[in-house]
Backbone of each chain as ProteinMPNN parsed JSONL, in Angstrom:
{"seq_chain_A": "XXXXXXXXXXXXXXXXXXXXXXXXXXXXXXXXXXXXXXXXXXXXXXXXXXXXXXXXXXXXXXXXXXXXXXXXXXXXXXXXXXXXXXXXXXXXXXXXXXXXXXXXXXXXXXXXXXXXXXXXXXXXXXXXXXXXXXXXXXXXXXXXXX", "coords_chain_A": {"N_chain_A": [[0.714, -1.282, 0.32], [0.194, 2.309, -0.423], [0.418, 5.681, 0.102], [-0.405, 9.04, 0.433], [-0.39, 11.438, 2.208], [-1.903, 14.541, 4.503], [-0.58, 16.995, 6.633], [-1.092, 19.513, 9.427], [1.272, 21.771, 11.057], [2.804, 22.293, 14.266], [5.624, 23.843, 16.378], [7.039, 22.33, 18.825], [8.833, 21.635, 21.691], [9.715, 19.115, 23.109], [9.468, 17.431, 26.293], [10.178, 20.137, 27.508], [10.471, 21.29, 30.025], [12.809, 19.817, 31.476], [14.631, 21.245, 30.96], [14.43, 24.272, 31.915], [16.206, 26.482, 32.845], [18.171, 27.059, 31.3], [17.032, 26.439, 28.17], [18.566, 26.862, 25.907], [20.111, 24.43, 25.755], [18.548, 22.431, 24.957], [17.942, 19.426, 23.004], [16.432, 20.254, 20.467], [16.986, 23.037, 20.121], [18.668, 23.568, 18.581], [18.149, 23.703, 15.96], [16.002, 25.557, 16.132], [17.907, 27.701, 16.07], [18.942, 27.719, 13.533], [17.179, 27.392, 11.687], [16.161, 30.442, 12.445], [18.452, 31.948, 11.648], [18.793, 31.022, 9.204], [16.458, 32.772, 8.54], [16.945, 35.194, 8.544], [18.703, 35.539, 6.986], [17.607, 34.724, 4.354], [16.156, 37.211, 4.276], [17.398, 39.226, 4.504], [18.18, 40.395, 6.618], [18.346, 40.859, 9.963], [19.801, 38.689, 13.033], [18.37, 39.282, 16.032], [18.216, 39.63, 19.753], [15.612, 41.141, 21.029], [12.582, 43.168, 20.532], [10.433, 45.429, 19.182], [7.981, 47.678, 20.131], [5.186, 49.699, 18.742], [5.701, 52.188, 20.125], [8.121, 52.243, 20.981], [9.038, 50.546, 23.264], [11.26, 47.971, 24.502], [11.241, 44.475, 23.991], [12.364, 41.399, 25.257], [13.296, 38.207, 23.477], [14.23, 34.932, 23.034], [15.274, 34.651, 20.27], [15.169, 37.114, 17.866], [13.965, 38.659, 14.823], [14.971, 40.597, 12.543], [14.107, 43.535, 9.718], [14.218, 45.253, 6.308], [11.167, 45.353, 5.725], [9.829, 44.959, 7.819], [11.159, 46.254, 10.678], [11.062, 46.864, 13.388], [11.153, 44.421, 14.264], [10.24, 40.442, 14.266], [9.886, 38.331, 17.497], [11.113, 35.608, 18.508], [10.233, 32.668, 20.754], [9.884, 29.977, 23.464], [7.904, 28.214, 24.973], [8.05, 28.098, 28.869], [6.418, 26.517, 29.574], [4.953, 24.717, 27.756], [6.761, 24.217, 25.952], [5.916, 25.193, 23.017], [6.825, 27.253, 20.205], [6.909, 30.343, 19.952], [5.426, 33.359, 18.072], [6.46, 36.787, 18.638], [5.274, 40.049, 17.5], [4.348, 43.374, 17.291], [1.636, 44.587, 16.447], [0.86, 47.162, 15.215], [3.43, 48.263, 15.145], [4.331, 48.071, 12.559], [3.838, 46.429, 9.029], [1.758, 44.028, 9.196], [1.579, 41.867, 7.515], [4.142, 41.451, 6.662], [5.331, 40.851, 9.111], [4.024, 38.387, 9.292], [4.807, 36.857, 7.283], [7.776, 36.454, 7.998], [7.569, 34.93, 10.478], [6.246, 33.057, 9.204], [8.332, 32.077, 7.736], [10.518, 31.263, 9.289], [9.438, 29.225, 10.412], [8.839, 27.438, 8.28], [11.138, 27.053, 7.923], [12.38, 25.832, 10.178], [10.899, 23.559, 10.427], [11.621, 22.357, 7.609], [14.44, 21.681, 8.029], [14.499, 19.943, 10.648], [12.966, 17.928, 9.436], [14.589, 16.937, 7.701], [16.426, 16.062, 9.243], [15.229, 14.026, 10.31], [14.892, 12.041, 8.484], [17.821, 11.438, 8.246], [18.307, 10.307, 10.664], [16.48, 7.878, 10.213], [17.251, 6.387, 8.195], [17.838, 7.419, 5.313], [18.531, 8.51, 2.447], [18.563, 11.818, 1.532], [17.183, 14.427, -0.778], [16.981, 17.59, -2.125], [14.641, 20.697, -2.53], [13.71, 23.257, -4.13], [10.07, 24.944, -4.76], [8.307, 27.751, -6.514], [5.706, 29.508, -6.253], [3.528, 31.312, -8.795], [2.773, 33.829, -7.058], [5.334, 34.13, -5.172], [5.196, 32.53, -3.388], [7.279, 29.873, -1.378], [7.232, 26.609, -1.534], [8.642, 23.833, -0.178], [10.645, 20.774, -0.948], [11.21, 17.762, -0.251], [12.749, 14.597, -0.837], [13.132, 11.546, 0.676], [14.895, 8.922, -0.049], [14.962, 5.253, 0.636]], "CA_chain_A": [[0.042, 0.04, -0.144], [0.828, 3.441, -0.766], [-0.095, 7.038, 0.663], [-0.365, 10.244, 0.678], [-1.15, 12.336, 3.862], [-0.732, 15.853, 4.942], [-1.017, 17.097, 8.212], [-0.929, 20.843, 10.016], [2.267, 21.249, 11.99], [3.243, 22.825, 15.291], [6.933, 23.243, 16.755], [6.925, 22.197, 20.034], [10.095, 21.23, 22.264], [9.33, 17.647, 24.203], [10.306, 17.527, 27.627], [10.915, 21.367, 28.124], [10.541, 21.543, 31.617], [13.653, 19.41, 32.215], [15.178, 22.179, 30.589], [13.328, 25.506, 32.447], [16.646, 27.821, 33.069], [18.897, 26.636, 29.891], [16.774, 26.098, 26.934], [19.681, 26.61, 24.787], [20.514, 22.938, 25.53], [17.567, 21.511, 24.92], [18.521, 19.344, 21.424], [15.374, 21.416, 19.503], [17.611, 24.739, 20.459], [20.21, 24.265, 17.893], [16.895, 23.484, 14.84], [15.357, 26.774, 16.184], [18.749, 28.896, 16.065], [19.218, 27.477, 12.381], [15.756, 28.593, 10.815], [16.261, 31.65, 12.274], [19.744, 32.448, 11.043], [18.387, 31.426, 7.591], [15.541, 33.116, 7.65], [17.288, 36.32, 8.648], [19.999, 35.515, 5.719], [16.758, 35.208, 3.29], [15.002, 38.192, 4.041], [18.521, 40.271, 3.944], [17.686, 40.738, 8.101], [19.69, 40.659, 11.032], [19.345, 38.631, 14.181], [18.947, 39.962, 17.592], [17.181, 39.031, 20.729], [14.821, 41.738, 20.846], [11.786, 43.225, 19.433], [10.339, 46.857, 19.914], [6.845, 47.859, 19.881], [5.192, 50.738, 18.035], [6.123, 53.528, 20.938], [9.54, 52.301, 21.527], [9.084, 49.639, 24.062], [11.728, 46.944, 23.932], [10.783, 43.153, 24.946], [13.722, 40.675, 25.226], [13.039, 37.272, 23.101], [14.919, 34.265, 22.496], [15.858, 35.508, 19.531], [14.521, 38.072, 17.088], [14.603, 38.773, 13.204], [14.562, 42.456, 11.899], [14.4, 43.508, 8.337], [13.435, 46.315, 6.094], [10.087, 45.066, 5.633], [9.39, 45.171, 9.213], [12.192, 47.032, 11.377], [10.653, 46.328, 14.8], [11.537, 42.881, 14.827], [9.276, 39.781, 15.342], [10.242, 37.802, 18.24], [10.427, 33.654, 18.908], [10.371, 32.453, 22.648], [9.794, 29.044, 23.557], [7.354, 28.408, 26.366], [8.668, 27.087, 29.47], [5.568, 25.235, 30.2], [4.594, 23.648, 26.717], [7.43, 23.971, 25.319], [5.521, 25.61, 22.274], [7.497, 28.237, 20.026], [5.751, 31.228, 19.394], [6.444, 34.245, 17.482], [5.343, 37.934, 18.622], [5.465, 41.334, 17.145], [3.284, 44.846, 17.536], [0.998, 44.631, 14.812], [0.931, 48.397, 15.05], [4.571, 48.638, 14.752], [4.554, 47.447, 10.825], [2.96, 45.881, 8.422], [1.235, 42.856, 10.074], [1.87, 41.076, 6.394], [5.733, 41.544, 6.393], [5.45, 40.121, 9.995], [3.595, 37.002, 9.324], [6.286, 36.603, 6.243], [9.183, 36.441, 8.829], [7.189, 34.251, 10.945], [6.32, 31.872, 8.486], [9.489, 31.637, 6.817], [11.156, 30.876, 10.332], [8.885, 28.167, 10.651], [9.004, 26.267, 7.081], [12.645, 26.338, 7.904], [12.003, 24.822, 11.485], [10.309, 22.118, 10.212], [12.426, 21.677, 6.804], [15.997, 21.364, 9.173], [13.784, 18.802, 11.041], [12.44, 16.496, 8.368], [16.444, 16.397, 7.344], [17.349, 15.042, 10.403], [14.477, 12.435, 11.113], [15.536, 11.545, 7.12], [19.039, 10.624, 8.288], [18.065, 9.449, 11.404], [15.644, 7.076, 9.886], [18.579, 5.792, 7.135], [16.729, 7.743, 4.073], [19.337, 9.413, 1.635], [17.923, 12.791, 1.209], [17.506, 15.349, -1.886], [16.037, 18.831, -1.358], [14.606, 21.332, -3.601], [12.259, 24.512, -3.73], [9.436, 25.601, -6.017], [7.928, 29.123, -6.249], [4.374, 30.103, -7.297], [3.928, 32.601, -9.229], [2.873, 34.766, -6.087], [6.379, 34.042, -4.954], [5.326, 31.867, -1.906], [8.221, 29.227, -1.496], [6.947, 25.404, -1.51], [10.342, 22.792, 0.026], [10.389, 19.761, -1.476], [12.349, 16.88, 0.524], [12.385, 13.231, -1.242], [13.783, 10.451, 1.47], [15.076, 7.297, -0.407], [15.4, 4.205, 1.582]], "C_chain_A": [[0.974, 1.029, 0.124], [0.114, 4.15, -0.28], [-0.066, 8.105, 0.673], [-1.083, 10.74, 1.975], [-0.515, 13.785, 4.082], [-1.79, 16.187, 6.284], [-0.59, 19.353, 8.733], [0.331, 20.938, 10.772], [2.673, 22.362, 12.909], [4.997, 22.926, 15.642], [6.486, 23.448, 18.277], [7.963, 21.265, 20.72], [9.463, 20.078, 23.277], [10.233, 17.814, 25.099], [10.58, 19.008, 27.863], [11.231, 21.532, 29.257], [12.052, 20.71, 32.321], [14.773, 20.397, 31.591], [14.917, 23.926, 30.943], [14.744, 26.662, 32.239], [18.008, 27.887, 32.211], [18.323, 26.096, 28.575], [17.55, 26.053, 25.677], [20.113, 24.794, 24.92], [19.811, 21.917, 25.383], [17.934, 21.065, 23.166], [18.036, 19.681, 20.651], [15.66, 22.625, 19.129], [18.43, 24.627, 18.735], [19.278, 24.342, 15.998], [16.634, 25.004, 14.761], [16.741, 27.934, 15.519], [19.225, 28.68, 14.249], [18.923, 28.188, 11.8], [15.998, 29.326, 11.208], [17.121, 32.653, 11.9], [19.255, 32.597, 9.403], [17.207, 32.346, 7.183], [15.862, 34.635, 7.527], [18.314, 36.511, 7.545], [18.888, 35.614, 4.307], [16.272, 36.664, 2.562], [16.016, 39.707, 4.195], [18.591, 41.124, 5.748], [19.012, 40.801, 8.672], [18.465, 39.567, 12.296], [19.611, 38.689, 15.607], [18.081, 39.345, 19.032], [16.217, 39.938, 21.715], [14.064, 42.566, 20.266], [11.329, 44.716, 20.236], [8.708, 47.457, 19.399], [6.226, 49.364, 18.899], [5.933, 51.881, 18.738], [7.668, 53.25, 21.313], [9.968, 51.433, 22.327], [10.067, 48.882, 23.745], [11.066, 45.447, 25.086], [11.692, 42.126, 24.262], [12.98, 39.111, 24.851], [14.542, 36.179, 23.047], [15.488, 34.595, 21.549], [14.761, 36.482, 18.568], [14.99, 38.283, 15.649], [14.104, 40.043, 13.159], [15.111, 42.707, 10.676], [14.046, 44.577, 7.767], [12.464, 46.524, 5.953], [9.526, 44.825, 7.257], [10.626, 45.106, 10.58], [12.211, 46.653, 12.72], [11.02, 45.111, 15.558], [10.141, 41.33, 14.758], [10.207, 38.264, 15.973], [9.992, 36.403, 18.261], [10.896, 33.451, 20.215], [9.617, 31.342, 22.223], [9.431, 28.547, 25.18], [7.984, 27.566, 27.437], [7.791, 26.003, 30.179], [5.39, 24.206, 29.214], [5.711, 23.062, 25.904], [6.856, 24.195, 23.638], [6.268, 26.722, 21.426], [6.347, 28.88, 19.589], [6.529, 32.895, 19.254], [5.452, 35.706, 18.13], [5.991, 39.092, 17.558], [3.826, 42.178, 17.835], [2.668, 44.728, 16.604], [0.993, 46.188, 14.373], [2.076, 49.058, 14.744], [5.316, 48.399, 13.23], [3.306, 47.076, 10.259], [2.958, 44.263, 8.887], [1.639, 41.25, 8.961], [3.509, 40.569, 6.837], [5.817, 40.434, 8.223], [4.771, 38.655, 9.775], [4.264, 36.525, 8.848], [7.675, 35.71, 7.046], [8.817, 35.144, 9.537], [7.361, 32.57, 10.263], [7.168, 31.089, 8.04], [10.652, 30.945, 7.892], [10.342, 29.691, 10.931], [8.769, 26.927, 9.747], [10.407, 26.009, 7.55], [12.886, 25.517, 8.654], [12.071, 23.426, 10.849], [11.157, 21.376, 8.657], [13.763, 20.924, 7.539], [15.424, 19.895, 9.808], [13.619, 17.455, 10.489], [13.569, 16.051, 7.891], [16.685, 15.635, 8.216], [16.447, 13.788, 11.061], [14.829, 11.739, 9.671], [16.68, 10.712, 7.538], [18.693, 9.669, 9.578], [17.566, 8.061, 11.587], [16.5, 5.912, 8.706], [17.866, 6.189, 5.676], [18.188, 8.452, 3.379], [18.354, 10.733, 1.395], [18.38, 13.914, -0.388], [16.216, 16.464, -1.559], [15.688, 20.17, -2.758], [13.717, 22.719, -3.533], [11.792, 24.87, -4.997], [9.153, 26.622, -5.467], [6.493, 29.368, -6.854], [4.618, 31.054, -7.743], [3.454, 33.891, -8.608], [4.169, 35.07, -5.466], [6.541, 33.382, -3.747], [5.945, 30.19, -2.54], [7.029, 27.569, -1.382], [8.903, 24.481, -1.5], [9.79, 21.471, -0.535], [11.347, 18.624, -1.116], [11.302, 15.198, -0.484], [13.731, 12.617, 0.044], [13.804, 9.163, 0.686], [16.293, 6.526, -0.06], [16.634, 3.351, 1.198]], "O_chain_A": [[2.087, 0.925, 0.641], [-0.999, 3.691, -0.024], [0.942, 8.276, 1.359], [-2.134, 10.387, 2.511], [0.645, 14.181, 3.967], [-2.914, 15.904, 6.7], [0.177, 20.114, 8.144], [0.527, 19.842, 11.297], [2.908, 23.438, 12.358], [5.678, 22.035, 15.134], [5.833, 24.36, 18.784], [7.975, 20.098, 20.33], [8.715, 20.412, 24.196], [11.399, 18.188, 24.971], [11.504, 19.09, 28.672], [12.353, 21.953, 29.538], [12.378, 20.933, 33.487], [15.929, 20.111, 31.901], [15.283, 24.746, 30.101], [14.514, 27.663, 31.561], [18.851, 28.745, 32.472], [19.026, 25.355, 27.889], [17.29, 25.404, 24.664], [20.384, 24.144, 23.911], [20.15, 20.748, 25.569], [18.139, 21.886, 22.272], [18.724, 19.686, 19.631], [15.095, 23.294, 18.264], [18.637, 25.568, 17.97], [19.775, 24.939, 15.043], [16.886, 25.684, 13.766], [16.529, 28.796, 14.666], [19.879, 29.601, 13.76], [19.462, 29.191, 11.331], [16.566, 29.841, 10.245], [16.855, 33.85, 11.798], [19.256, 33.568, 8.645], [16.918, 32.674, 6.032], [15.298, 35.336, 6.687], [18.711, 37.641, 7.26], [19.15, 36.356, 3.36], [16.094, 37.106, 1.427], [15.622, 40.867, 4.067], [19.01, 42.267, 5.928], [20.165, 40.804, 8.242], [17.245, 39.553, 12.458], [20.604, 38.332, 16.24], [17.254, 38.449, 18.863], [16.024, 39.642, 22.894], [14.608, 43.008, 19.254], [11.652, 45.088, 21.365], [8.474, 47.597, 18.198], [7.12, 50.034, 18.382], [6.741, 52.535, 18.079], [8.316, 54.096, 21.93], [11.188, 51.278, 22.371], [10.137, 48.822, 22.517], [10.672, 45.385, 26.251], [11.799, 41.983, 23.044], [12.176, 38.679, 25.677], [15.69, 36.621, 23.026], [16.604, 35.005, 21.868], [13.546, 36.393, 18.745], [16.16, 38.128, 15.298], [13.053, 40.477, 13.629], [16.242, 42.335, 10.362], [13.399, 45.27, 8.552], [12.177, 47.721, 5.944], [8.401, 44.333, 7.331], [10.872, 44.112, 11.264], [13.218, 46.164, 13.233], [11.15, 44.824, 16.748], [9.1, 41.534, 15.382], [10.879, 37.454, 15.334], [8.863, 35.95, 18.073], [11.87, 34.031, 20.695], [8.915, 31.303, 21.212], [10.158, 28.482, 26.171], [8.436, 26.46, 27.139], [8.085, 25.081, 30.94], [5.566, 23.02, 29.492], [5.763, 21.962, 25.355], [7.334, 23.364, 22.866], [6.464, 27.571, 22.296], [5.295, 28.463, 19.106], [7.482, 33.435, 19.815], [4.223, 35.776, 18.142], [7.048, 38.944, 16.946], [2.824, 41.815, 18.451], [3.355, 44.776, 15.584], [1.124, 46.432, 13.173], [2.061, 50.167, 14.209], [6.5, 48.525, 12.916], [2.159, 47.245, 10.673], [3.924, 43.5, 8.913], [1.869, 40.098, 9.328], [3.844, 39.459, 7.25], [6.405, 39.353, 8.25], [5.378, 37.76, 10.363], [4.769, 35.579, 9.452], [8.285, 34.694, 6.711], [9.577, 34.196, 9.342], [8.02, 31.56, 10.508], [7.09, 29.87, 7.889], [11.544, 30.216, 7.459], [10.711, 29.254, 12.021], [8.645, 25.765, 10.133], [10.843, 24.858, 7.577], [13.479, 24.49, 8.323], [12.934, 22.551, 10.789], [11.302, 20.159, 8.544], [13.945, 19.706, 7.524], [15.919, 18.831, 9.436], [13.96, 16.336, 10.871], [13.686, 14.855, 7.625], [17.159, 14.517, 8.015], [16.745, 12.947, 11.909], [15.112, 10.557, 9.868], [16.69, 9.501, 7.317], [18.795, 8.444, 9.51], [17.853, 7.262, 12.478], [16.185, 4.73, 8.575], [17.383, 5.297, 4.979], [18.902, 8.971, 4.237], [17.224, 10.437, 1.007], [19.495, 14.085, -0.882], [15.101, 16.341, -1.052], [16.441, 20.407, -3.703], [13.047, 22.914, -2.519], [12.454, 25.076, -6.014], [9.436, 26.837, -4.289], [6.366, 29.383, -8.079], [5.578, 31.768, -7.452], [3.57, 34.947, -9.23], [4.309, 36.251, -5.149], [7.562, 33.444, -3.062], [5.531, 29.521, -3.487], [5.868, 27.834, -1.069], [9.848, 24.497, -2.288], [8.59, 21.197, -0.539], [12.376, 18.592, -1.792], [10.127, 14.884, -0.676], [14.851, 13.095, 0.229], [12.849, 8.388, 0.736], [17.514, 6.641, -0.163], [17.034, 2.467, 1.956]]}, "seq_chain_B": "XXXXXXXXXXXXXXXXXXXXXXXXXXXXXXXXXXXXXXXXXXXXXXXXXXXXXXXXXXXXXXXXXXXXX", "coords_chain_B": {"N_chain_B": [[11.026, -2.413, -6.336], [11.964, 0.961, -5.161], [12.111, 2.531, -1.923], [10.609, 5.211, -0.887], [10.137, 8.339, 0.36], [8.51, 10.986, -0.149], [8.239, 14.516, 0.624], [6.531, 17.642, 1.16], [6.68, 21.049, 2.293], [4.585, 23.528, 2.416], [4.048, 27.565, 2.766], [2.935, 28.089, 4.41], [3.331, 26.317, 6.188], [2.085, 24.246, 5.844], [1.993, 20.713, 5.661], [2.715, 17.623, 3.278], [2.747, 14.158, 3.418], [4.023, 11.445, 0.804], [4.064, 8.469, 0.782], [5.86, 5.86, -1.02], [6.308, 2.79, -2.717], [6.247, 0.795, -0.826], [5.661, -2.324, 1.068], [2.688, -3.994, 1.16], [1.192, -3.466, 4.615], [3.311, -1.138, 4.838], [3.817, 1.533, 4.697], [2.32, 2.391, 6.342], [3.474, 2.281, 9.237], [5.696, 3.275, 8.655], [5.118, 5.979, 8.135], [4.346, 6.113, 11.036], [6.818, 6.465, 12.216], [8.49, 8.426, 11.183], [6.98, 9.895, 12.242], [6.706, 10.063, 14.533], [9.644, 10.685, 14.563], [10.227, 13.103, 14.119], [8.746, 14.394, 16.003], [10.622, 14.226, 17.957], [12.479, 16.06, 16.997], [11.143, 18.195, 17.814], [8.588, 18.893, 16.184], [5.081, 18.748, 15.676], [2.565, 16.829, 14.503], [-0.378, 17.242, 12.7], [-2.953, 15.12, 11.512], [-4.478, 15.455, 8.476], [-5.827, 14.666, 6.035], [-5.755, 11.915, 4.779], [-4.813, 9.402, 2.336], [-5.142, 6.689, 0.272], [-2.888, 5.231, -2.853], [-4.474, 5.121, -5.937], [-4.103, 2.949, -7.784], [-1.829, 1.039, -6.97], [2.051, 1.24, -6.552], [3.453, -0.517, -5.547], [3.277, -2.571, -6.08], [4.161, -4.848, -9.237], [2.574, -4.81, -12.121], [1.772, -7.308, -12.897], [1.13, -8.88, -10.835], [-0.909, -7.466, -9.485], [-3.167, -7.856, -11.91], [-3.241, -10.436, -11.297], [-4.117, -10.503, -8.808], [-6.322, -9.651, -9.559], [-8.268, -11.297, -10.641]], "CA_chain_B": [[10.75, -0.896, -6.641], [12.542, 1.41, -4.542], [10.923, 3.101, -1.478], [10.914, 6.57, -0.87], [9.017, 9.638, 0.733], [8.518, 12.847, -0.785], [7.607, 15.652, 1.517], [6.524, 19.451, 1.08], [6.301, 21.755, 3.008], [4.384, 24.785, 1.948], [4.644, 28.341, 3.007], [2.167, 27.636, 5.517], [3.889, 24.859, 7.01], [1.195, 22.614, 5.91], [3.379, 19.488, 5.734], [2.063, 16.326, 2.661], [4.077, 13.669, 2.72], [4.059, 11.047, -0.167], [5.222, 7.176, 0.943], [6.15, 5.375, -1.681], [6.609, 1.18, -2.419], [6.117, 0.511, 0.816], [4.87, -3.625, 0.503], [1.34, -4.047, 3.112], [0.89, -2.16, 5.409], [4.904, -0.685, 5.718], [4.026, 3.011, 4.837], [1.528, 2.93, 7.726], [4.526, 2.107, 9.684], [6.596, 3.798, 7.978], [4.631, 7.26, 8.816], [4.357, 6.483, 12.747], [8.297, 6.063, 12.514], [8.376, 9.768, 10.876], [6.325, 11.135, 12.669], [8.013, 9.845, 16.019], [11.642, 10.899, 14.91], [9.813, 14.564, 14.103], [8.504, 14.894, 17.491], [11.894, 14.468, 18.934], [13.334, 17.462, 16.811], [10.2, 19.133, 18.028], [7.781, 18.878, 15.299], [4.236, 18.244, 16.159], [2.031, 16.863, 13.206], [-1.506, 16.687, 12.824], [-3.024, 14.733, 10.305], [-5.629, 16.158, 8.212], [-6.357, 14.159, 5.269], [-5.102, 10.845, 4.267], [-5.875, 8.987, 0.588], [-4.725, 5.489, 0.003], [-3.154, 5.941, -4.186], [-5.216, 4.139, -6.38], [-2.549, 2.442, -8.623], [-0.625, 0.812, -5.848], [2.738, 1.118, -7.856], [4.627, -1.08, -5.175], [2.738, -4.452, -6.582], [4.054, -5.08, -10.069], [0.88, -5.17, -13.026], [0.768, -8.533, -13.256], [0.604, -9.629, -9.657], [-2.482, -6.975, -9.399], [-3.681, -8.348, -12.37], [-3.388, -12.1, -10.741], [-5.142, -10.272, -8.145], [-7.669, -9.157, -9.828], [-8.76, -12.785, -11.079]], "C_chain_B": [[11.546, -0.211, -5.345], [11.573, 2.336, -3.228], [11.183, 4.192, -1.363], [9.781, 7.721, -0.053], [9.158, 11.047, 0.411], [7.533, 13.377, 0.254], [7.95, 17.364, 0.916], [6.091, 19.722, 1.879], [5.878, 23.54, 2.583], [4.811, 26.001, 3.113], [3.914, 29.007, 4.459], [2.278, 26.988, 6.566], [3.262, 23.827, 7.147], [2.343, 20.941, 5.365], [2.411, 17.917, 4.441], [3.502, 15.367, 2.585], [3.546, 12.092, 1.85], [4.585, 9.365, -0.019], [5.046, 6.451, -0.381], [6.935, 3.869, -2.116], [6.868, 0.978, -1.417], [5.154, -0.808, 0.48], [3.587, -3.233, 1.929], [1.379, -3.045, 3.353], [2.191, -1.439, 5.864], [4.372, 0.45, 5.251], [3.067, 3.054, 6.07], [2.802, 2.894, 9.075], [5.412, 2.69, 9.621], [6.491, 5.502, 8.646], [4.701, 7.432, 10.654], [5.669, 6.466, 12.75], [8.84, 7.895, 12.21], [8.079, 10.39, 11.652], [6.5, 11.409, 14.398], [9.524, 10.789, 15.922], [11.066, 12.461, 14.836], [9.348, 15.339, 15.463], [9.774, 15.115, 18.054], [12.401, 15.761, 18.8], [12.09, 18.326, 16.892], [9.089, 19.726, 17.136], [7.12, 18.036, 15.3], [3.204, 18.073, 14.707], [0.409, 16.298, 13.56], [-2.446, 16.088, 11.912], [-4.317, 15.035, 9.875], [-6.287, 15.666, 7.335], [-4.946, 13.255, 5.254], [-5.682, 9.653, 2.891], [-4.458, 7.991, 0.116], [-4.193, 5.648, -1.769], [-4.069, 4.654, -4.699], [-4.53, 2.913, -7.053], [-1.546, 2.026, -7.545], [0.349, 0.587, -6.707], [3.622, 0.174, -6.896], [4.355, -2.483, -5.367], [3.017, -4.465, -8.231], [2.786, -5.29, -10.755], [0.701, -5.801, -12.733], [0.129, -9.248, -11.881], [-0.557, -8.799, -9.197], [-3.179, -7.636, -10.226], [-4.252, -10.253, -12.069], [-4.186, -11.384, -9.816], [-6.839, -10.115, -8.567], [-8.287, -10.441, -9.941], [-9.818, -13.209, -10.119]], "O_chain_B": [[11.745, -1.009, -4.428], [10.459, 2.77, -3.522], [12.303, 4.418, -1.821], [8.561, 7.57, -0.125], [9.907, 11.944, 0.796], [6.453, 12.921, 0.631], [8.934, 17.976, 0.502], [5.209, 19.087, 2.457], [6.66, 24.486, 2.49], [5.561, 25.779, 4.063], [4.202, 29.942, 5.207], [1.61, 26.991, 7.6], [3.397, 22.864, 7.902], [3.335, 20.67, 4.687], [1.486, 17.301, 4.97], [4.622, 15.537, 2.101], [2.557, 11.584, 2.378], [5.525, 9.033, -0.741], [3.901, 6.495, -0.831], [8.136, 3.79, -1.857], [8.058, 1.005, -1.1], [4.119, -0.666, -0.172], [3.587, -2.611, 2.991], [1.528, -1.98, 2.753], [2.306, -1.116, 7.047], [4.783, 0.712, 6.382], [3.247, 4.024, 6.807], [2.716, 3.839, 9.859], [6.143, 2.731, 10.61], [7.323, 6.097, 9.33], [4.979, 8.421, 11.332], [5.865, 6.435, 13.965], [9.522, 8.479, 13.053], [8.666, 11.426, 11.966], [6.453, 12.39, 15.141], [10.204, 11.336, 16.79], [11.603, 13.15, 15.704], [9.544, 16.5, 15.822], [10.008, 16.179, 18.626], [12.72, 16.52, 19.715], [11.974, 19.201, 16.033], [8.699, 20.882, 17.294], [7.47, 16.87, 15.119], [3.072, 19.018, 13.93], [0.045, 15.387, 14.304], [-2.901, 17.051, 11.295], [-5.266, 14.945, 10.654], [-7.484, 15.946, 7.412], [-3.77, 13.517, 5.506], [-6.836, 9.267, 2.706], [-3.316, 8.306, -0.22], [-5.082, 6.263, -2.358], [-4.308, 3.593, -4.123], [-4.63, 1.836, -6.465], [-0.534, 2.687, -7.316], [0.067, -0.117, -7.676], [4.721, -0.028, -7.412], [5.037, -3.408, -4.925], [2.011, -4.044, -8.801], [1.892, -5.884, -10.152], [-0.358, -5.858, -12.108], [-0.906, -9.907, -11.781], [-1.315, -9.409, -8.442], [-4.069, -8.257, -9.643], [-5.19, -10.942, -12.47], [-5.353, -11.703, -10.039], [-7.949, -10.356, -8.093], [-9.041, -10.617, -8.984], [-10.355, -14.311, -10.239]]}, "name": "protein", "num_of_chains": 2, "seq": "XXXXXXXXXXXXXXXXXXXXXXXXXXXXXXXXXXXXXXXXXXXXXXXXXXXXXXXXXXXXXXXXXXXXXXXXXXXXXXXXXXXXXXXXXXXXXXXXXXXXXXXXXXXXXXXXXXXXXXXXXXXXXXXXXXXXXXXXXXXXXXXXXXXXXXXXXXXXXXXXXXXXXXXXXXXXXXXXXXXXXXXXXXXXXXXXXXXXXXXXXXXXXXXXXXXXXXX"}
């Protein structure tokens, strides 16, 4: 039997309670770091650890990405109770469309890296490619061969 | 025929997995292994749709014909 299945995805660090005061030691933290760095590079932005709201107040985050389209930044945090990775920005601080695009880019990058690692763990050889729609939306294609 | 999994991730992070060449219920087991491995790496997947392929390309055509007789 062969099948096609589709899923909604969320990023959630498993067993986060064991890493309360040192989340950077969690095995998935490195994936998040790489995904944030890749998103910042793609968007010609920067990685920092704080975002700014519309009236200039700063909030510290685990990571933040700033770029020309949303200079006040989109923050990334890991919920210390649930392990859920959350995105933060002030919608009054710029274009929500631009902020959402940053968050989506980080999430897509994270899942791409996680799938690559899962394939390697399961003994698959992987190839990767990208497709872009006419409106510029990016789809990542990963093929694992046993 | 070789076994493969083709995964697409769209810009809304919807994931589609196409399991090809797994005999019998093999793709069900492999789907579970993949979901578990992804969970270890921080990705939770909730299935929204699943469909078996109309033509099972993991079984050679002549065997499918025999089964149909």
